[in-house]
MOPAC internal coordinates of N, CA, C and O (Angstrom, degrees):
PM7 1SCF
backbone

  N    0.0000 0     0.00 0     0.00 0    0    0    0
  C    1.4380 1     0.00 0     0.00 0    1    0    0
  C    1.5254 1   107.30 1     0.00 0    2    1    0
  O    1.2310 1   121.11 1   -54.21 1    3    2    1
  N    1.3345 1   115.49 1   125.79 1    3    2    1
  C    1.4576 1   120.83 1  -179.78 1    5    3    2
  C    1.5239 1   108.49 1  -123.00 1    6    5    3
  O    1.2310 1   120.32 1   -63.63 1    7    6    5
  N    1.3280 1   116.99 1   116.37 1    7    6    5
  C    1.4537 1   120.69 1   174.96 1    9    7    6
  C    1.5260 1   108.42 1   -89.05 1   10    9    7
  O    1.2310 1   120.85 1   -28.24 1   11   10    9
  N    1.3139 1   115.99 1   151.76 1   11   10    9
  C    1.4577 1   119.60 1  -177.00 1   13   11   10
  C    1.5152 1   111.67 1    69.97 1   14   13   11
  O    1.2310 1   120.63 1  -150.81 1   15   14   13
  N    1.3312 1   116.41 1    29.19 1   15   14   13
  C    1.4619 1   121.64 1  -172.45 1   17   15   14
  C    1.5232 1   114.77 1   -75.60 1   18   17   15
  O    1.2310 1   119.88 1   171.46 1   19   18   17
  N    1.3304 1   117.84 1    -8.54 1   19   18   17
  C    1.4660 1   118.88 1  -174.83 1   21   19   18
  C    1.5224 1   113.78 1   -78.36 1   22   21   19
  O    1.2310 1   119.66 1   165.40 1   23   22   21
  N    1.3279 1   118.26 1   -14.60 1   23   22   21
  C    1.4699 1   119.61 1  -176.71 1   25   23   22
  C    1.5254 1   111.15 1  -159.70 1   26   25   23
  O    1.2310 1   121.21 1   -14.22 1   27   26   25
  N    1.3131 1   115.29 1   165.78 1   27   26   25
  C    1.4568 1   122.07 1   171.47 1   29   27   26
  C    1.5168 1   115.97 1    58.57 1   30   29   27
  O    1.2310 1   121.54 1    43.05 1   31   30   29
  N    1.3127 1   114.66 1  -136.95 1   31   30   29
  C    1.4575 1   121.30 1  -176.73 1   33   31   30
  C    1.5300 1   111.55 1   -62.46 1   34   33   31
  O    1.2310 1   120.06 1   139.24 1   35   34   33
  N    1.3277 1   117.49 1   -40.76 1   35   34   33
  C    1.4600 1   120.32 1   179.18 1   37   35   34
  C    1.5152 1   112.40 1   -59.41 1   38   37   35
  O    1.2310 1   120.91 1   137.69 1   39   38   37
  N    1.3300 1   115.87 1   -42.31 1   39   38   37
  C    1.4647 1   120.53 1   178.78 1   41   39   38
  C    1.5262 1   110.37 1   -64.67 1   42   41   39
  O    1.2310 1   120.60 1   135.76 1   43   42   41
  N    1.3155 1   116.47 1   -44.24 1   43   42   41
  C    1.4666 1   121.19 1   179.65 1   45   43   42
  C    1.5218 1   111.26 1   -62.18 1   46   45   43
  O    1.2310 1   120.34 1   138.27 1   47   46   45
  N    1.3198 1   116.95 1   -41.73 1   47   46   45
  C    1.4642 1   121.16 1   178.68 1   49   47   46
  C    1.5297 1   109.94 1   -63.79 1   50   49   47
  O    1.2310 1   120.32 1   135.47 1   51   50   49
  N    1.3259 1   117.00 1   -44.53 1   51   50   49
  C    1.4708 1   120.78 1   179.89 1   53   51   50
  C    1.5264 1   111.06 1   -60.34 1   54   53   51
  O    1.2310 1   120.59 1   135.24 1   55   54   53
  N    1.3324 1   116.48 1   -44.76 1   55   54   53
  C    1.4649 1   119.90 1   178.91 1   57   55   54
  C    1.5252 1   111.43 1   -63.33 1   58   57   55
  O    1.2310 1   120.59 1   139.13 1   59   58   57
  N    1.3192 1   116.48 1   -40.87 1   59   58   57
  C    1.4729 1   120.37 1  -179.97 1   61   59   58
  C    1.5254 1   111.18 1   -65.05 1   62   61   59
  O    1.2310 1   120.48 1   134.75 1   63   62   61
  N    1.3360 1   116.69 1   -45.25 1   63   62   61
  C    1.4597 1   119.87 1   179.03 1   65   63   62
  C    1.5265 1   111.34 1   -61.41 1   66   65   63
  O    1.2310 1   120.83 1   136.17 1   67   66   65
  N    1.3241 1   116.01 1   -43.83 1   67   66   65
  C    1.4655 1   120.12 1   179.06 1   69   67   66
  C    1.5219 1   110.88 1   -62.97 1   70   69   67
  O    1.2310 1   120.58 1   138.00 1   71   70   69
  N    1.3243 1   116.49 1   -42.00 1   71   70   69
  C    1.4633 1   121.05 1   179.36 1   73   71   70
  C    1.5278 1   111.27 1   -61.70 1   74   73   71
  O    1.2310 1   120.87 1   148.97 1   75   74   73
  N    1.3321 1   115.94 1   -31.03 1   75   74   73
  C    1.4612 1   120.23 1   179.92 1   77   75   74
  C    1.5283 1   112.42 1   -86.97 1   78   77   75
  O    1.2310 1   120.19 1  -176.66 1   79   78   77
  N    1.3531 1   117.24 1     3.34 1   79   78   77
  C    1.4547 1   121.12 1   173.47 1   81   79   78
  C    1.5168 1   116.10 1   102.58 1   82   81   79
  O    1.2310 1   119.71 1  -177.37 1   83   82   81
  N    1.3252 1   118.15 1     2.63 1   83   82   81
  C    1.4671 1   120.52 1  -179.96 1   85   83   82
  C    1.5238 1   110.62 1   -76.68 1   86   85   83
  O    1.2310 1   120.99 1   -33.50 1   87   86   85
  N    1.3166 1   115.71 1   146.50 1   87   86   85
  C    1.4607 1   121.75 1   167.96 1   89   87   86
  C    1.5189 1   105.07 1   -84.87 1   90   89   87
  O    1.2310 1   120.33 1   -56.86 1   91   90   89
  N    1.3255 1   116.98 1   123.14 1   91   90   89
  C    1.4560 1   120.94 1  -167.98 1   93   91   90
  C    1.5257 1   111.89 1  -112.81 1   94   93   91
  O    1.2310 1   120.50 1   -49.43 1   95   94   93
  N    1.3429 1   116.65 1   130.57 1   95   94   93
  C    1.4591 1   122.69 1   170.14 1   97   95   94
  C    1.5215 1   106.55 1   -95.19 1   98   97   95
  O    1.2310 1   121.01 1   -60.45 1   99   98   97
  N    1.3248 1   115.67 1   119.55 1   99   98   97
  C    1.4624 1   122.45 1  -177.11 1  101   99   98
  C    1.5196 1   108.46 1  -100.65 1  102  101   99
  O    1.2310 1   119.99 1   -58.33 1  103  102  101
  N    1.3243 1   117.62 1   121.67 1  103  102  101
  C    1.4620 1   121.16 1  -177.31 1  105  103  102
  C    1.5244 1   109.42 1  -127.38 1  106  105  103
  O    1.2310 1   121.05 1   -52.38 1  107  106  105
  N    1.3395 1   115.60 1   127.62 1  107  106  105
  C    1.4718 1   122.16 1   176.88 1  109  107  106
  C    1.5188 1   107.85 1  -170.44 1  110  109  107
  O    1.2310 1   120.62 1    -7.37 1  111  110  109
  N    1.3251 1   116.42 1   172.63 1  111  110  109
  C    1.4681 1   121.28 1   180.00 1  113  111  110
  C    1.5206 1   112.55 1   -83.58 1  114  113  111
  O    1.2310 1   119.69 1   155.47 1  115  114  113
  N    1.3090 1   118.19 1   -24.53 1  115  114  113
  C    1.4715 1   123.03 1  -173.87 1  117  115  114
  C    1.5317 1   110.88 1   -86.69 1  118  117  115
  O    1.2310 1   121.03 1   -89.25 1  119  118  117
  N    1.3327 1   115.64 1    90.75 1  119  118  117
  C    1.4697 1   120.83 1  -175.51 1  121  119  118
  C    1.5386 1   113.18 1   -59.91 1  122  121  119
  O    1.2310 1   119.14 1   134.66 1  123  122  121
  N    1.3506 1   119.25 1   -45.34 1  123  122  121
  C    1.4668 1   118.18 1   178.34 1  125  123  122
  C    1.5344 1   113.33 1   -59.96 1  126  125  123
  O    1.2310 1   120.19 1   139.62 1  127  126  125
  N    1.3219 1   117.25 1   -40.38 1  127  126  125
  C    1.4637 1   120.09 1   179.07 1  129  127  126
  C    1.5269 1   111.25 1   -67.23 1  130  129  127
  O    1.2310 1   120.56 1   143.48 1  131  130  129
  N    1.3249 1   116.53 1   -36.52 1  131  130  129
  C    1.4706 1   120.28 1   176.80 1  133  131  130
  C    1.5214 1   110.73 1   -64.34 1  134  133  131
  O    1.2310 1   120.68 1   136.82 1  135  134  133
  N    1.3202 1   116.30 1   -43.18 1  135  134  133
  C    1.4650 1   120.55 1   179.31 1  137  135  134
  C    1.5201 1   110.99 1   -61.28 1  138  137  135
  O    1.2310 1   120.71 1   139.34 1  139  138  137
  N    1.3257 1   116.24 1   -40.66 1  139  138  137
  C    1.4584 1   120.73 1   178.81 1  141  139  138
  C    1.5308 1   110.94 1   -65.10 1  142  141  139
  O    1.2310 1   120.39 1   136.55 1  143  142  141
  N    1.3251 1   116.86 1   -43.45 1  143  142  141
  C    1.4623 1   120.98 1   179.17 1  145  143  142
  C    1.5251 1   110.75 1   -65.14 1  146  145  143
  O    1.2310 1   120.34 1   137.67 1  147  146  145
  N    1.3158 1   116.95 1   -42.33 1  147  146  145
  C    1.4728 1   121.35 1   177.75 1  149  147  146
  C    1.5274 1   110.30 1   -58.33 1  150  149  147
  O    1.2310 1   120.45 1   134.27 1  151  150  149
  N    1.3326 1   116.74 1   -45.73 1  151  150  149
  C    1.4634 1   121.09 1   179.15 1  153  151  150
  C    1.5249 1   111.17 1   -63.15 1  154  153  151
  O    1.2310 1   120.61 1   140.54 1  155  154  153
  N    1.3288 1   116.43 1   -39.46 1  155  154  153
  C    1.4649 1   120.20 1   178.82 1  157  155  154
  C    1.5244 1   111.23 1   -63.34 1  158  157  155
  O    1.2310 1   120.72 1   134.72 1  159  158  157
  N    1.3163 1   116.23 1   -45.28 1  159  158  157
  C    1.4729 1   120.56 1   179.65 1  161  159  158
  C    1.5276 1   110.26 1   -63.79 1  162  161  159
  O    1.2310 1   120.41 1   132.92 1  163  162  161
  N    1.3266 1   116.82 1   -47.08 1  163  162  161
  C    1.4583 1   120.28 1  -178.35 1  165  163  162
  C    1.5250 1   111.55 1   -68.09 1  166  165  163
  O    1.2310 1   120.15 1   149.24 1  167  166  165
  N    1.3241 1   117.32 1   -30.76 1  167  166  165
  C    1.4552 1   121.19 1   176.80 1  169  167  166
  C    1.5165 1   113.00 1   -65.48 1  170  169  167
  O    1.2310 1   120.93 1   157.70 1  171  170  169
  N    1.3208 1   115.83 1   -22.30 1  171  170  169
  C    1.4674 1   121.39 1   177.75 1  173  171  170
  C    1.5197 1   111.94 1   -99.17 1  174  173  171
  O    1.2310 1   120.64 1  -168.24 1  175  174  173
  N    1.3636 1   116.39 1    11.76 1  175  174  173
  C    1.4611 1   120.52 1   176.70 1  177  175  174
  C    1.5110 1   115.26 1    91.53 1  178  177  175
  O    1.2310 1   119.46 1  -176.15 1  179  178  177
  N    1.3249 1   118.64 1     3.85 1  179  178  177
  C    1.4586 1   121.46 1   179.86 1  181  179  178
  C    1.5184 1   112.54 1   -88.29 1  182  181  179
  O    1.2310 1   121.14 1    -2.34 1  183  182  181
  N    1.3095 1   115.43 1   177.66 1  183  182  181
  C    1.4640 1   122.06 1   177.91 1  185  183  182
  C    1.5213 1   109.39 1  -122.66 1  186  185  183
  O    1.2310 1   120.96 1   -46.32 1  187  186  185
  N    1.3553 1   115.76 1   133.68 1  187  186  185
  C    1.4519 1   119.68 1  -178.20 1  189  187  186
  C    1.5199 1   109.93 1  -147.44 1  190  189  187
  O    1.2310 1   121.28 1   -31.15 1  191  190  189
  N    1.3141 1   115.16 1   148.85 1  191  190  189
  C    1.4613 1   124.01 1   174.53 1  193  191  190
  C    1.5131 1   106.56 1  -122.40 1  194  193  191
  O    1.2310 1   120.08 1   -56.37 1  195  194  193
  N    1.3386 1   117.46 1   123.63 1  195  194  193
  C    1.4667 1   121.29 1  -179.43 1  197  195  194
  C    1.5166 1   109.68 1  -101.39 1  198  197  195
  O    1.2310 1   120.74 1   -52.27 1  199  198  197
  N    1.3309 1   116.19 1   127.73 1  199  198  197
  C    1.4681 1   122.75 1  -179.89 1  201  199  198
  C    1.5208 1   108.26 1  -128.59 1  202  201  199
  O    1.2310 1   120.91 1   -65.48 1  203  202  201
  N    1.3355 1   115.86 1   114.52 1  203  202  201
  C    1.4652 1   120.18 1   177.27 1  205  203  202
  C    1.5273 1   107.82 1   -83.27 1  206  205  203
  O    1.2310 1   120.49 1   -63.52 1  207  206  205
  N    1.3290 1   116.67 1   116.48 1  207  206  205
  C    1.4674 1   121.28 1  -177.79 1  209  207  206
  C    1.5180 1   109.95 1  -160.46 1  210  209  207
  O    1.2310 1   121.30 1   -25.45 1  211  210  209
  N    1.3120 1   115.11 1   154.55 1  211  210  209
  C    1.4537 1   122.43 1   173.75 1  213  211  210
  C    1.5270 1   106.42 1  -105.94 1  214  213  211
  O    1.2310 1   119.97 1   -67.99 1  215  214  213
  N    1.3122 1   117.67 1   112.01 1  215  214  213
  C    1.4746 1   121.35 1  -175.19 1  217  215  214
  C    1.5205 1   113.43 1   -91.15 1  218  217  215
  O    1.2310 1   120.57 1  -173.21 1  219  218  217
  N    1.3452 1   116.51 1     6.79 1  219  218  217
  C    1.4665 1   118.05 1  -179.60 1  221  219  218
  C    1.5085 1   112.41 1   -72.31 1  222  221  219
  O    1.2310 1   120.10 1   180.00 1  223  222  221

């Protein structure tokens, strides 16, 4: 589970985990950015679940 996954360090961590074979839950407020990241991960053969939420 990666919070803040839509940009910056969170996005980089999510991509790295997916590249290493993890199934990644992507959590952030920016739904369009999450959808794009999910598609990118799945396009490279990974698995991801995108959840738009504010965890504050």
